[in-house]
N, C-alpha and C positions, 0 to 999 in steps of 0.2 A: 318758385315765388321769389321776388326780390326781398332783401332784408327789411326794407321799409314796409312793404305790404305784409310780410310775415309778422312784424311787430304790431301792425294795426290789427291783424286777425287775432293775435294773442290777447291784446287789450280788449277786443270785442268779446272774446270768449269769457274772459275774467269779468268784464263789466256786466254782461248778460247774466252770468252765474250769480254775481253779487246782487244785482237788481231783483232777482227772484228769491234772494235770501237763502241760497243753497250753499252748503259746504262743498268742499272738493269731493268728499265721500258721496254726497247726494247726487251731484252731477255725474260722477264716475259710474255710479250704479245705473243711472238712466241711459248712459251711452255705452255701457259695457267696456269701460276702460278701467285700469287700476287707478286709485287715487294718486299714486306716485307718478304714473305716466302723465296724468292730467296736470299735476303740479309742475312737472318738468316742461310740459307744453306751454303752460301759462307763463313760466319764468324764462323761457327761451333756452332751457338746457336740453331740449329735445326737438328735433325737426318735426314739423307738422306734416303728416302724410294724408293724402286725399281720402284713404279709407278710414281715417280718424275724423276728418272734417264732416263727412256726411252724417254719421250718428251724432256728432256734437251739435251740428245745426238743427237736426231733428229734435234732439232733447231740449235745446234752448228755444224751440218754437220759432225758428227763423229758417230762411232758405240758404242754401249753399251760396247762391248768387249774392245775397245780402251780406253774408259773412265775409266773402272774399272781395267785394267790390272795392275799387280803388278809393283811397281817402282823398285823392286829388281830382275828384269829379269836377264837373262844370261848376260855374258860379252858383251859389245857393240862392241867389235872388232871381226870381222869375220876372221878366220884363214883358208883360203881355202886350201884344199888338192888337188893336181893335180890328174886328172883321165885321163888315157892314152888309146888311141886306134890308129890304124894305121893312121899316118899322122895328128893326132889331139890330143892336150892336152887341157883339160878344167879345169878351176878353177871356182867353183860356188862362187859368191860374194854376194849372198843374202841368207837369211835363209829360211828354209822350211816355208810354209804358209806366204810368203813375202807379203808386202803391195800391195794391189790391184791385187793380184794373178799373179804377174810377177816374172820372174827369171832373174837375172843379172849374166852374166858369162863373163870371159875373156877366149879367145881361142887363141891358137897358132897353126896355120895350116901350114903344110909343103907340098911341091910339091908332096910327095908320098901319099897324101890322095886320096882314090878312088873317082873319080868324074864322072864316067861313067853314062849312062842313068839310070841304075837301082838304083843309089845312090841318085838321086833327091827325095826330100820329097814333099808331098802335104798334107796340113791340114788346118782347119779353122783358121782364125785370120790374124794377121799382125806381121811382124818381123822388127826389127831395129838393125843396127849395125854401129859402127864407127871404122875406121882403126887407130890403135895406131902406127903401124910401118909396112912397107912393102906395098904391093899392093894385094888386094883381087880380085879374079876373081869370080864374081857372075854369075852363070848360072841361068837364069830366063826364063824358057820356052825355046824358040829357041834363045833367046838373050844371049850374053855374055857382061857383064858390068864390066869394071875395076874400082875399088874404091881404091883411093890412100890415103896415110897417111893424116889424118886430115879431110877426107871426110866421109860422112855417107850415108847410104842407108836405105830406108824404102819401104816395098813392101807387097803386098797381098800374103799370103802363100797358096792361092788356086792355084797358078801357080807353077808347078814343079820347085824346086830350090835347089841349093847347093852352098856353099861357098868354094872356093879352093884358093890356093896360086898361085901367078903369079910371075915368076922370083925370087924365093926364099921364105923363110918363111914370114908369115904375122901374126900379132897379132891384134885381134879385141876385142872390148867390145860390147857385144850384149845383147839385152833385148828380152826375149821370153814371150809370154802370156802362159797360162796353156797348150793350145794345142801344142804350139811350144816346150815347155819344154818336154812334153810327146813324141813328134815326134823326137826331136833331141837328147835329153839327155837320155831318157829311152831306146830308140832303140839302141843308140850307146854304152851306158855304162852298160845297164842292171841294172840300178839303182833301188833301192826300194823306192825312195822318192815318196810321194803321189802327 
């Protein structure tokens, strides 16, 4: 590890420990290191070994990848590009391989979006959206549910579903799990995202 990355990891370990309100003794017991070893790791007086990072990450409730990822990652600002299809414009608001495997998107849906029976999707998982403006018409199996500005909907995606616009355009903020992203974004946009 480079010295800069080493220092970042040390700060992350200490910050995560303090955020949980744990003493050195408490974290040391959780990861089976001595408190003095942990103290020397945090202060830079001891090299960090891979066999120490794994139990530290596990005890701190994070992954090894997150603990060691570079602090010089890409720009923190996401600059979404619109993707168009009939009746729907989508802006992806999360990066590829986003946290916890979810995709966040803003969608603008107009009344000309196809919402017939063949347009409804079924896939494993759950979906969530909130209406930013307008009224969404959620076809959920045989039911039609109107979701208005400021309201949210959460539902099982094993029920055939599609979101349309009711009485004019609607803008929503939605969260898809991996299956939802594949069903709604790959199928609609032909995206090559993993």
